[in-house]
C-alpha positions in Angstrom: -19.6 4.9 -1.5 -17.7 3.5 1.5 -14.4 5.3 2.4 -12.0 4.6 5.3 -10.9 7.3 8.0 -8.5 7.3 10.8 -11.0 7.5 13.7 -8.4 7.1 16.6 -4.5 7.2 17.2 -2.4 6.0 19.9 1.3 5.2 20.8 3.2 3.7 23.5 7.0 3.7 24.4 8.7 2.1 27.3 9.8 4.5 30.2 13.5 3.8 29.9 15.2 6.7 27.9 18.5 6.0 26.2 20.5 9.0 25.2 23.3 9.4 22.9 25.6 10.0 25.8 24.4 6.6 27.3 25.3 4.9 24.2 28.7 6.6 24.1 29.6 4.8 27.3 29.0 1.3 25.4 30.9 2.1 22.1 33.1 4.5 20.5 30.6 7.3 19.6 29.3 10.6 20.7 26.3 12.7 20.7 27.5 15.0 17.8 28.4 12.0 15.6 24.8 10.3 16.0 23.0 13.5 15.7 24.8 14.4 12.6 24.0 11.2 10.9 20.6 10.6 12.3 19.1 13.6 13.8 18.4 11.4 16.9 19.0 12.5 20.5 17.2 9.7 22.5 15.3 6.4 21.9 13.4 4.2 24.3 14.5 0.7 25.4 12.8 -1.6 27.7 14.3 -1.2 31.1 15.6 -5.0 30.9 17.0 -6.2 27.8 15.4 -9.6 28.8 12.2 -8.3 30.1 9.6 -10.8 29.1 6.8 -8.4 30.2 7.5 -5.5 27.7 7.2 -7.4 24.3 5.9 -6.3 21.0 2.3 -7.4 21.6 2.4 -5.7 25.2 3.5 -2.4 23.5 0.9 -2.8 20.7 -1.7 -3.4 23.5 -0.8 -0.2 25.3 -0.8 1.8 22.1 -4.1 0.1 21.0 -5.7 1.0 24.2 -5.0 4.6 23.6 -6.2 4.4 19.8 -9.5 2.7 20.7 -10.2 5.2 23.4 -9.3 8.1 21.1 -11.8 6.7 18.6 -14.4 6.7 21.1 -14.9 2.9 20.9 -14.4 -0.1 23.0 -12.5 -3.3 22.2 -15.7 -4.9 21.4 -16.3 -2.5 18.4 -13.1 -3.7 16.7 -13.9 -6.0 13.7 -10.4 -7.0 12.8 -6.7 -6.5 13.9 -3.8 -6.1 11.6 -0.4 -6.3 13.5 2.9 -5.1 11.7 6.1 -6.4 13.4 9.5 -7.9 12.6 10.2 -8.7 16.3 7.1 -10.9 17.3 6.7 -12.3 20.6 6.7 -15.8 19.1 6.7 -17.3 15.6 3.4 -18.8 16.6 0.9 -17.5 17.5 1.2 -14.2 16.2 1.2 -10.8 17.7 -2.3 -10.1 16.5 -3.8 -13.0 18.2 -2.1 -12.1 21.5 -3.3 -8.6 21.3 -7.0 -9.8 20.4 -6.7 -11.6 23.8 -5.0 -8.9 25.8 -7.8 -6.4 24.6 -10.5 -8.8 25.3 -11.9 -8.6 21.8 -14.6 -11.0 20.7 -13.3 -13.8 18.5 -12.3 -11.6 15.3 -9.9 -12.1 12.7 -6.1 -11.2 13.3 -3.4 -10.9 10.6 0.4 -10.4 11.2 2.4 -8.6 8.8 5.9 -9.5 9.1 7.6 -6.4 7.8 9.4 -3.7 9.4 9.7 -0.4 7.9 6.9 -0.6 5.6 4.9 -3.0 7.6 2.5 -0.3 9.0 1.8 1.2 5.7 1.1 -2.3 4.0 -1.2 -2.9 7.0 -3.1 0.4 6.4 -3.6 -0.5 2.8 -4.9 -4.0 3.7 -7.1 -2.4 6.1 -8.4 0.1 3.6 -9.3 -2.5 1.3 -11.1 -4.4 3.8 -13.3 -1.4 4.7 -13.9 -0.4 1.1 -15.2 -3.8 0.3 -17.6 -3.5 3.1 -16.4 -6.5 5.1 -15.3 -4.6 8.2 -16.3 -1.4 9.9 -13.4 -0.7 12.4 -10.0 -2.3 11.9 -7.2 -1.8 14.4 -3.9 -1.4 12.8 -0.7 -1.8 15.0 2.9 -1.3 14.5 5.4 -2.5 17.3 8.9 -3.3 17.5 11.2 -4.4 20.5 14.8 -4.1 19.0 16.7 -3.4 22.3 17.4 -7.2 22.9 18.9 -7.9 19.6 21.1 -4.9 19.0 24.9 -5.0 19.1 26.2 -2.3 21.3 29.8 -2.8 20.5 31.6 -0.6 18.0 30.7 -3.1 15.1 27.1 -2.6 15.9 27.4 1.2 16.3 25.8 2.1 12.8 22.6 0.3 13.6 22.4 0.5 17.3 22.1 4.1 17.6 19.1 4.2 15.3 16.6 1.5 16.7 14.5 1.6 19.7 11.3 0.1 21.2 7.7 1.2 20.9 4.4 1.1 19.1 1.9 3.0 17.4 -1.8 2.1 16.7 -4.7 3.5 14.6 -8.5 2.5 14.3 -9.4 2.7 10.6 -13.1 3.0 10.3 -15.7 2.9 7.5 -17.4 6.2 6.5 -20.1 6.8 4.0 -19.2 9.4 1.3 -22.1 11.0 -0.5 -21.6 11.0 -4.2 -21.4 14.3 -6.0 -22.6 14.2 -9.5 -21.8 17.3 -11.8 -23.6 17.5 -15.1 
């Protein structure tokens, strides 16, 4: 019986730390108000809101490099990519295809899931189904978001802008054979 297992994990966040005190300089808020409502003390934003280098695909690429290395694999071992994001670099092509190129993968399938909070979970379930069916052996699942460019840092956006940041997480989901235990 084929099962799937998480073989490698990785993440990446931009270097630019944005604290609650930093946000208090832009809107009517303070560290206590944000912490009480969200538990968040800091988040990461790309350094320049309009930086075209640190895109969702790029953040996903950096997280994927770590996940693939953590799995003890190379990009050539990846059979399929599933990329979850609601902040894609472009409408077309999708981030999965951009990531495939960045990693130097062979020509493999790449699927984008355009959901935000639940997108990574949906992506894992699709990857799990592909693996259990025997179609693929190593699937790269990525979730990446770049929200800083679209946040409203005025008082009107305070309820949302204090929550979101930029970053990516990735896993390599791999096939494993499970022995059947028969009990009579």
